[in-house]
C-alpha positions in Angstrom: -27.6 -24.6 -93.6 -24.8 -23.9 -96.1 -24.2 -20.6 -97.8 -22.2 -21.0 -101.0 -21.5 -17.3 -101.7 -20.3 -14.6 -99.3 -17.7 -11.8 -98.9 -16.7 -12.6 -95.3 -12.9 -12.5 -95.7 -11.4 -9.3 -94.3 -10.0 -6.5 -96.4 -9.9 -8.3 -99.8 -12.8 -6.8 -101.6 -16.0 -4.8 -101.0 -17.1 -7.2 -98.2 -15.8 -7.3 -94.7 -13.5 -4.3 -94.1 -11.5 -5.9 -91.3 -11.4 -8.9 -89.0 -13.9 -7.4 -86.6 -16.4 -7.1 -89.5 -15.6 -10.7 -90.5 -16.4 -11.9 -87.0 -19.6 -9.8 -86.9 -20.7 -11.4 -90.1 -19.8 -14.8 -88.8 -21.9 -14.3 -85.7 -24.8 -13.1 -87.9 -24.5 -16.2 -90.1 -24.7 -18.5 -87.0 -27.8 -16.7 -85.9 -29.3 -17.4 -89.3 -28.6 -21.1 -88.8 -25.7 -21.2 -91.2 -23.1 -23.8 -90.2 -20.8 -23.6 -93.3 -20.1 -20.6 -95.4 -18.0 -20.4 -98.6 -15.9 -17.3 -98.8 -16.0 -16.1 -102.4 -14.0 -12.9 -102.9 -14.3 -11.0 -106.2 -11.7 -11.9 -108.8 -10.9 -10.0 -112.0 -14.0 -7.8 -111.8 -12.1 -4.7 -112.8 -11.4 -3.7 -109.2 -10.3 -6.7 -107.2 -8.0 -9.6 -107.9 -7.9 -12.5 -105.4 -6.0 -15.6 -106.5 -6.4 -19.1 -105.3 -3.4 -19.1 -103.0 -4.3 -15.8 -101.4 -7.9 -16.9 -100.7 -6.9 -20.2 -99.2 -4.4 -18.5 -96.8 -7.0 -15.9 -95.8 -9.6 -18.6 -95.2 -7.3 -20.5 -92.9 -6.5 -17.4 -90.9 -10.2 -16.7 -90.5 -11.0 -20.2 -89.4 -8.3 -20.0 -86.7 -9.8 -16.8 -85.4 -13.3 -18.2 -85.4 -12.0 -21.1 -83.3 -10.3 -18.7 -80.9 -13.6 -16.7 -80.6 -15.7 -19.8 -80.1 -17.8 -19.0 -83.1 -19.3 -22.3 -84.5 -18.9 -21.6 -88.2 -16.7 -23.3 -90.8 -15.4 -21.2 -93.7 -14.5 -22.9 -96.9 -12.5 -21.2 -99.7 -14.1 -20.2 -103.0 -13.9 -17.4 -105.5 -16.4 -15.2 -107.4 -14.9 -15.0 -110.9 -16.0 -12.2 -113.2 -16.2 -13.8 -116.7 -13.2 -12.9 -118.8 -11.4 -14.2 -121.9 -8.3 -15.7 -120.1 -10.3 -17.6 -117.4 -9.3 -21.1 -118.7 -5.7 -20.1 -119.1 -5.6 -18.7 -115.5 -7.2 -21.9 -114.3 -4.4 -23.9 -115.8 -2.0 -21.5 -114.0 -3.5 -22.3 -110.7 -5.1 -18.9 -110.1 -8.7 -19.9 -110.2 -10.2 -21.5 -107.1 -13.1 -24.0 -107.3 -15.5 -24.3 -104.4 -13.5 -25.8 -101.5 -10.6 -26.3 -103.9 -12.5 -29.5 -105.0 -11.7 -29.0 -108.7 -15.3 -29.1 -109.8 -17.6 -26.2 -109.2 -16.7 -22.6 -110.1 -18.7 -19.4 -109.5 -19.0 -17.2 -112.6 -20.2 -13.6 -112.4 -21.6 -11.7 -115.4 -21.5 -7.9 -115.7 -24.6 -6.4 -114.2 -25.8 -4.7 -117.4 -25.0 -7.2 -120.2 -24.0 -10.7 -121.1 -20.7 -10.9 -123.0 -21.1 -12.5 -126.5 -18.6 -15.2 -125.6 -20.4 -16.3 -122.4 -22.0 -19.5 -124.0 -18.6 -20.6 -125.4 -16.8 -19.9 -122.1 -19.3 -21.9 -120.1 -18.9 -24.8 -122.6 -15.1 -24.5 -122.5 -15.2 -24.7 -118.6 -17.2 -27.9 -118.8 -14.6 -29.3 -121.2 -12.0 -28.7 -118.4 -14.2 -30.9 -116.1 -15.6 -27.8 -114.3 -19.2 -27.1 -113.5 -20.0 -23.4 -113.9 -22.5 -21.8 -111.5 -23.7 -18.4 -112.7 -24.2 -16.2 -109.7 -27.1 -13.7 -109.2 -28.5 -13.9 -112.8 -31.7 -12.3 -111.5 -29.7 -9.0 -111.2 -28.4 -8.9 -114.8 -30.4 -6.4 -116.8 -30.0 -8.2 -120.1 -31.1 -11.6 -118.7 -34.2 -9.9 -117.2 -35.1 -8.7 -120.7 -34.0 -11.8 -122.5 -34.4 -14.8 -120.2 -34.1 -17.2 -123.1 -30.3 -16.6 -122.9 -30.2 -18.1 -119.4 -32.4 -20.9 -120.5 -29.8 -21.9 -123.1 -26.9 -21.7 -120.6 -28.8 -24.0 -118.2 -29.9 -26.3 -120.9 -26.3 -26.7 -121.9 -25.1 -27.6 -118.5 -24.6 -24.5 -116.4 -26.1 -24.1 -113.0 -27.2 -20.8 -111.4 -27.5 -19.3 -107.9 -30.0 -16.6 -106.9 -29.4 -14.2 -104.0 -31.5 -14.5 -100.8 -32.0 -10.8 -100.7 -33.5 -10.8 -104.2 -36.1 -13.4 -103.2 -36.8 -11.5 -100.0 -37.6 -8.4 -102.1 -34.7 -6.2 -100.9 -33.6 -5.4 -104.4 -37.0 -4.4 -105.5 -40.2 -5.9 -106.9 -38.8 -6.4 -110.4 -35.9 -8.5 -109.3 -38.0 -10.4 -106.8 -40.5 -11.3 -109.5 -37.7 -12.4 -111.9 -36.2 -14.6 -109.1 -39.5 -16.3 -108.7 -39.8 -16.8 -112.4 -36.4 -18.5 -112.5 -37.4 -20.8 -109.7 -40.7 -21.6 -111.4 -38.9 -22.4 -114.7 -36.2 -24.6 -113.0 -33.6 -22.1 -114.1 -31.9 -21.8 -110.7 -30.4 -24.4 -108.4 -29.0 -22.6 -105.3 -29.9 -19.9 -102.9 -27.0 -18.0 -101.3 -26.6 -14.8 -99.4 -23.9 -12.9 -101.3 -23.5 -11.2 -97.9 -21.1 -8.3 -97.8 -21.9 -7.0 -94.2 -24.5 -7.2 -91.6 -26.4 -4.0 -92.5 -27.0 -3.1 -96.2 -26.0 -6.5 -97.6 -26.7 -9.0 -94.9 -27.6 -12.7 -95.2 -31.4 -12.9 -95.3 -31.4 -16.7 -96.0 -34.2 -17.5 -93.6 -36.4 -14.8 -95.1 -35.7 -16.1 -98.6 -36.5 -19.7 -97.7 -39.8 -18.6 -96.0 -40.8 -16.9 -99.3 -39.8 -19.9 -101.3 -41.8 -22.2 -99.0 -44.9 -20.0 -99.2 -44.8 -19.8 -103.0 -43.2 -23.2 -104.1 -43.6 -25.5 -101.1 -41.2 -27.3 -98.8 -39.8 -29.5 -101.5 -38.3 -26.5 -103.2 -36.6 -25.5 -100.0 -35.2 -29.0 -99.5 -33.9 -29.0 -103.0 -32.0 -25.7 -102.6 -30.5 -26.7 -99.3 -29.5 -30.2 -100.4 -27.9 -28.9 -103.6 -25.6 -26.8 -101.4 -24.6 -29.9 -99.5 -24.1 -31.8 -102.7 -21.5 -29.4 -104.1 -19.5 -29.5 -100.9 -19.5 -33.3 -101.2 -18.5 -33.0 -104.9 -21.7 -34.6 -106.0 -23.9 -33.5 -108.9 -26.6 -31.1 -107.8 -30.3 -31.8 -108.5 -31.5 -30.2 -111.7 -35.1 -30.4 -113.1 -35.4 -30.0 -116.8 -35.2 -26.2 -117.5 -38.2 -24.4 -119.0 -38.5 -21.0 -120.7 -39.7 -18.1 -118.5 -43.3 -17.5 -119.3 -44.0 -13.9 -120.1 -47.5 -12.9 -119.0 -49.6 -10.5 -121.1 -50.6 -7.3 -119.6 -53.5 -5.5 -121.5 -52.5 -7.4 -124.6 -48.9 -6.4 -124.4 -46.0 -8.7 -123.5 
């Protein structure tokens, strides 16, 4: 199993605090059946800055330590980029890291409580640069929950999305779990990842998520999510069903 979003690098953001915490997360990942994990520290989120060069160096150091400890896990460099106006400019400067430094897939984080007005244009501009944007944890964005047609337009125009395993497993509450399921049902999400920060409050929960998906959507959906993670590591285009609008069900005659 491949996990495309994690905060396993030590001391760079609000994830693993030190190398011991990184190793603890690595062992927990292996127990979940994860063989490859992409380290995606926060970048330009108002609190943390982790440039391409720094992340690659930290990832190499962690892989060396995993080898020493005999932990059978491969860590690949990535970056969780909070959307901001100079993103394209910084990409041209070599500060933005695509998944595995493959020059293709880039993780984009939106603020938790709104969608910036320029988001659609930025996603388009990234694609003009030959990049494929993957919007991370859209199910936890309050504006998208209220206005899911915004996400429909982003996906229809070529963006991919990734939901968090903990959201599907219900650890962020019933509302976010329900919205995650609606996104899967409407073909508005393409990856499941842990977004793990530690082994306690923000752990992996990948197996729990896939069990929920299998119960509700069948084994084919599980295969699709797992294969899509493999595709992006190979630089291939992930599988994408035609997106649909989220169906809002009436409750006592009220939407």
